[in-house]
C-alpha positions in Angstrom: 0.0 0.0 0.2 0.9 3.7 -1.0 0.7 5.0 2.5 0.6 2.1 4.6 1.6 3.3 8.2 0.9 7.1 7.8 -1.6 9.2 9.4 -3.4 12.1 7.5 -5.3 15.1 8.9 -8.2 16.1 6.2 -10.0 19.4 6.8 -13.2 19.9 5.1 -13.6 16.0 5.2 -17.4 16.0 5.6 -18.3 15.6 2.1 -16.8 16.0 -1.6 -13.2 16.4 -2.2 -12.2 16.1 1.4 -14.1 12.8 1.8 -13.2 11.5 -1.4 -9.4 12.2 -0.1 -9.8 10.7 3.2 -11.3 7.7 1.6 -8.2 7.3 -1.1 -5.7 7.5 1.6 -7.5 4.8 3.8 -7.6 2.5 1.0 -3.8 2.8 0.7 -3.2 2.2 4.3 -3.4 5.7 6.0 -5.2 6.4 9.4 -7.3 9.4 9.0 -8.4 12.4 11.4 -11.6 13.8 9.5 -12.3 17.4 10.4 -14.9 19.9 9.6 -17.6 22.1 11.1 -20.4 19.5 10.5 -20.4 16.8 13.4 -22.7 14.7 11.4 -20.9 14.7 8.2 -17.6 13.9 9.4 -18.8 11.0 11.6 -20.3 9.6 8.5 -16.6 10.2 6.9 -15.2 8.3 9.8 -17.7 5.6 9.5 -16.7 4.9 6.0 -13.1 4.9 6.4 -13.3 2.7 9.1 -14.9 0.1 6.7 -11.7 0.1 5.0 -9.9 -1.2 8.1 -8.1 1.8 9.1 -8.1 4.1 12.0 -10.2 6.8 12.1 -11.5 9.6 14.4 -13.9 12.8 13.5 -13.2 16.1 14.8 -15.2 18.8 14.8 -13.2 22.1 13.8 -13.9 25.4 12.6 -10.4 26.6 10.9 -11.5 30.2 10.7 -11.5 30.0 14.6 -7.6 29.9 16.2 -9.3 28.0 19.3 -11.1 25.7 17.4 -7.9 24.7 15.4 -5.8 24.2 18.6 -8.3 22.1 19.9 -8.6 19.9 16.9 -4.7 19.5 16.8 -4.6 18.7 20.6 -7.2 15.8 20.3 -5.6 14.3 16.8 -2.0 14.5 18.1 -3.1 12.7 21.7 -4.9 10.0 19.5 -2.3 9.4 17.0 1.0 10.8 18.2 2.3 12.2 15.1 0.7 13.5 11.6 2.5 12.4 8.4 0.2 14.1 5.9 -1.8 17.4 6.4 -4.3 18.0 3.7 -6.1 21.6 3.9 -9.0 21.3 2.0 -11.5 23.4 4.0 -13.3 26.0 1.6 -15.7 28.7 1.5 -16.7 31.0 -1.6 -19.1 33.8 -2.3 -19.2 34.3 -6.2 -20.9 37.3 -7.0 -19.8 40.8 -8.3 -17.3 42.7 -6.5 -19.6 45.8 -5.9 -22.1 43.0 -4.2 -19.6 41.5 -1.8 -19.7 42.4 1.7 -16.9 42.7 4.2 -18.0 39.7 5.9 -18.1 37.9 2.8 -14.5 38.7 1.7 -13.0 38.1 5.5 -14.8 34.8 5.8 -13.4 33.7 2.4 -9.8 34.6 3.3 -10.2 33.5 6.7 -11.1 30.2 5.9 -9.3 29.5 2.4 -6.1 31.1 3.3 -5.6 32.0 7.2 -7.2 28.6 8.0 -4.5 26.8 6.2 -2.0 29.0 8.0 -3.5 27.9 11.2 -3.7 24.3 10.5 -0.1 24.1 9.1 1.4 26.1 12.5 -0.8 23.6 14.6 1.0 20.4 12.9 4.4 21.7 11.6 6.4 21.3 14.6 6.0 17.9 14.7 7.1 17.3 11.1 9.8 19.8 11.6 11.1 17.5 14.3 10.8 14.3 12.5 12.2 16.1 9.5 9.5 14.5 7.3 5.9 15.4 6.4 3.6 16.2 3.4 1.3 19.4 3.3 -1.2 19.6 0.8 -3.1 22.6 0.1 -6.2 22.3 -2.2 -6.3 25.4 -4.1 -8.1 26.0 -7.4 -7.5 27.2 -11.0 -8.9 30.6 -9.4 -5.7 30.7 -7.7 -4.0 30.6 -11.2 -6.0 33.0 -13.2 -8.7 35.5 -12.8 -12.1 34.6 -13.0 -15.5 37.0 -13.5 -17.5 37.0 -9.9 -14.8 35.4 -7.8 -12.5 38.1 -6.7 -12.6 37.1 -2.9 -12.1 33.5 -4.0 -9.3 34.4 -6.4 -7.5 36.3 -3.7 -7.7 33.6 -1.4 -6.6 31.0 -3.6 -3.8 33.1 -5.3 -2.5 33.6 -1.6 -2.6 30.0 -0.7 -0.7 29.2 -3.7 2.0 32.0 -2.5 2.0 30.4 0.6 2.4 26.7 -0.7 5.5 27.7 -2.9 7.1 29.8 -0.1 7.0 26.9 2.6 8.1 24.7 -0.1 11.2 26.7 0.0 11.5 27.1 3.9 10.8 23.7 4.7 12.6 21.9 2.1 15.8 21.6 4.6 13.4 19.7 7.3 12.2 17.1 4.4 8.9 18.6 4.4 7.2 18.7 1.1 4.3 21.4 0.4 1.8 21.1 -2.9 -0.9 23.1 -4.0 -3.5 21.3 -6.0 -5.3 23.3 -8.3 -8.6 21.9 -9.9 -10.7 23.2 -12.4 -14.4 22.6 -12.3 -15.8 20.1 -9.8 -19.2 18.7 -8.9 -19.0 19.9 -5.2 -21.7 21.4 -2.9 -20.2 24.8 -3.3 -20.2 25.0 -7.1 -23.9 23.7 -6.9 -24.8 26.5 -4.5 -22.8 29.5 -6.0 -22.9 28.4 -10.1 -26.4 26.8 -10.1 -26.8 28.1 -13.7 -23.4 26.4 -15.1 -24.0 23.3 -17.1 -21.7 20.5 -15.0 -22.2 17.5 -17.0 -18.6 17.1 -18.0 -17.3 18.6 -14.6 -15.0 16.5 -12.5 -15.9 14.6 -9.5 -14.3 14.4 -6.2 -12.6 11.2 -6.8 -10.8 12.7 -9.7 -9.2 15.2 -7.5 -8.5 12.6 -4.6 -6.4 10.7 -7.2 -4.1 13.6 -7.7 -4.0 14.2 -4.0 -2.7 10.6 -3.5 -0.2 11.0 -6.2 1.1 13.8 -4.2 1.1 12.3 -0.7 2.7 9.1 -2.3 5.9 10.9 -4.0 9.2 9.7 -3.1 11.8 12.0 -1.5 13.7 12.3 -4.7 11.1 14.5 -6.6 8.5 17.0 -5.7 6.1 19.2 -7.4 4.9 23.0 -6.4 1.8 23.1 -8.0 -0.6 20.8 -10.1 -3.4 22.0 -12.2 -6.2 19.8 -13.1 -9.0 20.4 -15.5 -11.8 19.1 -17.3 -11.2 17.1 -20.2 -13.2 19.5 -22.3 -11.6 22.8 -20.7 -9.1 24.8 -22.3 -5.5 24.5 -21.1 -4.0 27.7 -18.9 
């Protein structure tokens, strides 16, 4: 198995891409800590992961709340002792013209998508640095690679997440820690359904497609790495 003996924390694991990543990792031998705000959803993810025979826990957490992140990390480390892989997948977005965005919309988007990842990395990084090994996978977006109409706050958060990922890739290289940004195009998720109901999504990717890419990153050997992976719809246009 590709991840035998490893432990991963997956944020935003209650549904969609996060749940798909948690399950893909578990099938390759990884124990999972599933976190999200919704207790019912992460408990269902925990149950599905446990059916693979791997250890699994569900820990409620709002990554926009530093106290919640600290409590989550303490619970995870008390249960597993160490975390090998951190997947920052929790996401939020309001897709509307800039002039219609509220201060709360913008602040929440940055707090979840960018600052939330910062907080989770800070919580688990000391252990990785001490062991001189680890993987950090930040689930970003094609919105972090180009401008997209009606997504100014979301694009700002994901561009920032990509910049954070690349800089940490440099800083953490001496500690044997790899940092990756995973940038999907259109994926059928609750966010895309709620924020883009008018879009035809018949040829959009599924969360499982993104999970395959996350598994590739998590299982890469120590002699090679990649900073950013862009995954587009087969019918989409190259950047």
